[in-house]
C-alpha positions in Angstrom: 61.9 147.1 80.8 63.5 143.7 81.5 65.3 142.9 84.4 68.8 141.3 84.6 69.3 137.7 85.8 71.9 138.8 88.2 70.1 137.3 91.4 70.0 133.6 89.7 73.8 133.7 88.7 74.8 135.2 92.5 72.6 132.3 94.1 74.4 129.7 91.5 78.0 131.3 92.6 76.9 130.8 96.2 75.8 127.1 95.5 78.9 126.5 93.8 81.4 128.0 96.7 79.6 125.9 99.2 80.0 122.6 97.4 84.0 123.5 96.8 83.9 124.2 100.5 82.3 120.9 101.5 84.6 118.9 99.1 87.3 120.6 100.6 86.6 119.4 104.4 85.7 116.0 103.2 89.1 115.6 101.6 90.5 116.5 104.8 88.5 114.2 106.7 89.4 111.5 104.7 93.2 112.1 104.7 93.3 112.0 108.1 90.6 108.6 108.2 93.0 105.8 109.1 96.3 104.3 110.4 98.3 101.9 108.6 99.6 99.4 111.1 101.9 96.6 110.0 101.2 93.2 111.4 104.2 92.1 113.6 105.8 95.4 113.8 109.7 95.2 113.6 109.9 91.7 114.8 108.0 90.3 111.8 104.9 88.1 111.8 103.8 84.6 112.9 101.0 82.9 114.1 102.3 83.1 117.5 102.0 86.9 118.3 99.0 86.7 120.2 99.9 90.2 122.1 100.5 91.9 119.1 97.3 94.1 119.4 97.9 95.2 122.9 98.0 98.4 123.3 96.6 99.4 119.7 93.1 100.9 119.1 91.8 99.8 116.0 89.3 102.1 114.1 86.9 102.2 110.9 89.3 103.0 108.0 92.6 101.5 109.4 94.4 99.7 107.4 96.6 96.5 108.2 99.9 95.6 106.2 102.8 93.1 106.3 105.9 93.7 105.1 107.7 90.7 103.7 111.4 90.5 103.7 
């Protein structure tokens, strides 16, 4: 008598579940990967703003932007 392939499909289901969980965890980490800093804050930006980065802790994944008004 031939045996069913239930073991193979169960292992595929486990691999698929593990992959889904890994993708979910990576998406959570990616969403919290960086902070957006606007150069000059509310005072605007100029080349004479050497103290602007004081107190900020930049990390890989952060974004620097400008607000043009």
